[in-house]
C-alpha positions in Angstrom: 100.5 95.0 172.6 98.4 97.4 170.4 101.5 98.9 168.8 102.9 95.7 167.3 99.4 94.8 166.0 99.1 98.3 164.4 102.6 98.0 162.9 101.6 94.6 161.4 98.4 96.0 160.0 100.2 99.0 158.5 102.9 96.7 156.9 100.1 94.6 155.4 98.3 97.6 154.0 101.6 99.0 152.6 102.3 95.6 150.9 98.8 95.6 149.4 99.2 99.1 148.1 102.6 98.3 146.6 101.2 95.2 144.9 98.2 97.2 143.6 100.5 99.9 142.2 102.8 97.4 140.5 99.8 95.6 139.0 98.3 98.9 137.8 101.5 99.9 136.2 102.0 96.6 134.4 98.4 96.1 133.2 98.1 99.1 131.0 96.4 98.4 127.7 98.8 98.1 124.8 99.0 101.2 122.6 97.0 100.7 119.4 98.5 100.9 116.0 98.3 104.4 114.4 95.9 104.7 111.4 97.3 108.1 110.6 99.0 108.3 107.3 98.4 107.9 103.6 96.5 104.8 102.4 96.0 103.4 98.9 92.5 101.9 98.3 92.1 98.2 97.5 91.4 98.9 93.8 94.5 101.2 93.8 92.4 104.0 92.2 92.5 106.5 95.1 94.7 107.5 98.0 93.4 109.0 101.2 95.2 110.6 104.1 93.9 109.9 107.6 94.8 112.7 110.0 93.5 114.4 113.1 90.4 116.6 112.6 89.8 118.3 116.0 89.7 115.5 118.6 88.9 112.7 116.1 90.4 111.3 112.9 89.1 111.9 109.4 90.1 110.7 105.9 90.5 112.9 102.9 90.9 111.9 99.2 94.3 113.2 98.1 94.8 111.4 94.8 92.5 109.8 92.2 93.6 107.7 89.3 90.8 109.3 87.3 90.4 112.8 88.7 88.7 114.2 85.6 85.6 113.4 83.6 85.5 112.7 79.9 85.6 116.4 79.1 88.7 116.9 81.2 87.0 118.7 84.0 87.5 117.7 87.6 85.1 115.0 88.8 82.5 116.6 91.0 80.5 115.4 94.0 77.4 115.5 91.8 75.6 112.7 93.8 75.8 114.6 97.0 72.3 115.1 98.5 73.2 118.7 99.4 72.9 120.7 96.1 75.4 123.3 97.4 78.1 120.5 97.6 77.4 119.0 94.1 80.0 121.4 92.5 82.9 120.5 94.8 85.7 118.3 93.3 85.9 114.8 94.7 89.7 115.2 95.0 90.3 116.9 98.4 86.9 115.7 99.7 86.7 114.5 103.3 85.0 111.1 103.1 85.7 109.5 106.5 84.6 111.5 109.5 84.4 111.2 113.3 86.7 108.3 113.8 87.0 107.5 117.5 88.9 104.7 119.2 86.4 101.8 119.9 88.8 98.9 120.7 92.3 97.7 120.1 93.4 99.0 116.7 89.8 100.0 115.7 88.1 103.3 115.1 84.4 103.9 114.5 83.0 106.8 112.4 81.2 107.5 109.2 82.1 106.9 105.6 80.8 109.1 102.7 80.7 107.5 99.2 80.8 110.1 96.5 79.8 107.4 93.9 76.3 107.2 95.4 76.1 110.3 97.6 75.3 108.2 100.7 76.9 108.3 104.2 77.4 105.0 105.9 78.4 103.9 109.4 81.9 102.5 109.3 85.0 101.5 111.1 88.6 101.0 110.3 90.8 98.3 111.9 94.6 98.5 111.6 95.7 95.0 110.7 99.5 95.7 110.5 101.9 98.6 110.0 101.1 98.4 106.3 97.4 97.4 106.0 94.1 98.4 107.4 90.5 97.2 106.8 87.7 99.6 106.2 84.1 98.4 106.7 81.1 100.6 105.6 77.6 99.5 106.3 73.9 100.4 106.8 72.4 99.4 110.2 74.5 96.4 111.1 78.1 95.6 110.0 76.9 92.4 108.3 75.1 94.6 105.8 78.1 96.2 104.4 81.3 96.0 102.3 84.9 95.8 103.3 88.2 96.8 101.7 91.8 96.3 102.6 94.0 99.4 102.1 97.8 99.6 101.9 99.9 102.2 103.6 101.8 104.4 101.2 105.4 105.4 102.2 105.2 108.8 103.8 108.2 110.1 101.8 106.6 109.0 98.5 103.2 110.4 99.6 104.5 113.9 100.5 104.4 115.0 96.9 100.8 114.0 96.2 98.9 116.0 98.7 95.7 117.2 96.9 97.5 116.4 93.6 94.9 114.5 91.6 96.1 112.8 88.5 94.6 114.2 85.3 93.5 111.8 82.6 95.7 111.6 79.5 
């Protein structure tokens, strides 16, 4: 009598285990959209590439509509609070750092603004294959600014890597 009861119990456990495995296999979270690539800013005055930087993502300026100042010299990061960095060109500068996944299609990190020399908290959200939203803020996200960026075709972007446009 104990053998049929043990057999029934084992069959029930096997059924539960199978159901659990099927449920686990089908309930994986959807893969997030990939923010890596070349993006044109909302004002279309700069292009950035978002790539892997160690275990996180970062964004580097690879093109500027106005890469030079009035004298024809490269625009420098003169507002940087670190005097040693004030002589580095803005083109080629890493301005988005430490991006880590924080939700579906969203990555949190930091955003450096060479126009004011400040680093802000920020995040990007991939809205579609061709657009992403960037939000940079101080303290809480409600105290910030957003931009919508457009993905640049990778074939067209391959020729602009660190090629800042010169005035004139």
